[in-house]
C-alpha positions in Angstrom: 23.4 -2.3 9.8 23.6 -6.0 9.4 21.6 -8.2 11.7 21.9 -12.0 12.2 18.3 -12.6 12.9 16.2 -12.9 9.6 12.7 -11.8 9.4 10.7 -14.9 8.8 7.0 -15.3 7.9 5.5 -18.8 7.8 2.7 -19.3 5.3 0.9 -22.6 4.6 0.4 -23.1 0.9 -3.1 -23.4 -0.5 -4.4 -24.2 -3.9 -4.7 -20.5 -4.8 -0.9 -19.8 -4.3 1.0 -19.6 -7.6 4.3 -18.1 -6.7 6.7 -17.4 -3.8 9.2 -14.6 -3.5 12.4 -14.7 -1.5 14.0 -11.2 -1.5 16.4 -9.2 0.5 15.5 -6.0 2.3 17.0 -4.1 -0.6 13.8 -4.9 -2.5 11.3 -4.5 0.3 12.7 -1.2 1.5 12.1 0.4 -1.9 9.1 -1.4 -3.4 5.8 -1.9 -1.6 4.7 -5.5 -1.1 1.4 -4.9 -2.8 3.2 -3.4 -5.9 5.4 -6.4 -6.1 2.5 -8.8 -5.8 0.4 -6.9 -8.5 3.4 -6.9 -10.9 4.2 -10.6 -10.5 0.6 -11.7 -10.6 0.0 -9.7 -13.8 3.0 -11.3 -15.4 1.9 -14.8 -14.5 -1.7 -14.2 -15.6 -0.5 -13.0 -19.0 1.0 -16.4 -19.7 -1.6 -18.4 -17.9 -2.2 -21.0 -20.6 1.4 -21.7 -21.6 3.3 -21.4 -18.3 6.2 -19.5 -19.8 8.9 -19.3 -17.2 11.0 -16.9 -19.3 8.5 -14.2 -18.4 9.0 -14.9 -14.7 12.7 -14.5 -15.1 12.2 -11.2 -16.9 9.8 -9.9 -14.3 12.3 -10.8 -11.5 15.1 -8.9 -13.3 12.8 -5.9 -13.8 12.0 -6.0 -10.0 15.7 -5.9 -9.2 16.4 -3.1 -11.7 13.5 -1.0 -10.3 14.8 -1.4 -6.7 18.3 -0.4 -7.9 17.0 2.7 -9.6 15.0 3.7 -6.5 18.1 3.2 -4.3 20.2 5.4 -6.7 17.5 8.1 -6.8 17.2 8.2 -3.0 20.8 7.6 -1.8 23.0 8.3 -4.9 26.2 6.5 -4.0 24.7 3.8 -1.7 22.7 0.7 -2.7 21.7 -2.0 -0.2 21.8 -5.7 -1.2 19.2 -6.4 -3.8 18.6 -10.1 -4.2 15.4 -11.8 -5.4 14.3 -15.3 -6.3 10.7 -15.9 -7.5 9.5 -19.4 -7.9 6.3 -20.6 -9.4 4.7 -23.1 -7.1 1.3 -23.8 -8.5 -1.0 -23.6 -11.5 -2.9 -20.6 -12.5 -6.6 -21.5 -12.7 
């Protein structure tokens, strides 16, 4: 069901942080946090020197597609809200 209290995690940014993900539970219920981080980190590292934001958008769309496929595989005619925004916040060293 729908709840009015969001799950919030507070994180102080440090120099090592390079992106932040805001996503609905439709993503997190289907894809493990570590898998998401590995996938996004790999995409950013591939474009380390040129900071291509196009690839970040493509990776975000892939994440949404993967969650949708997993919902369809598990529940057939039901899909939870699948929303995701990934923002680059720092430089890759």
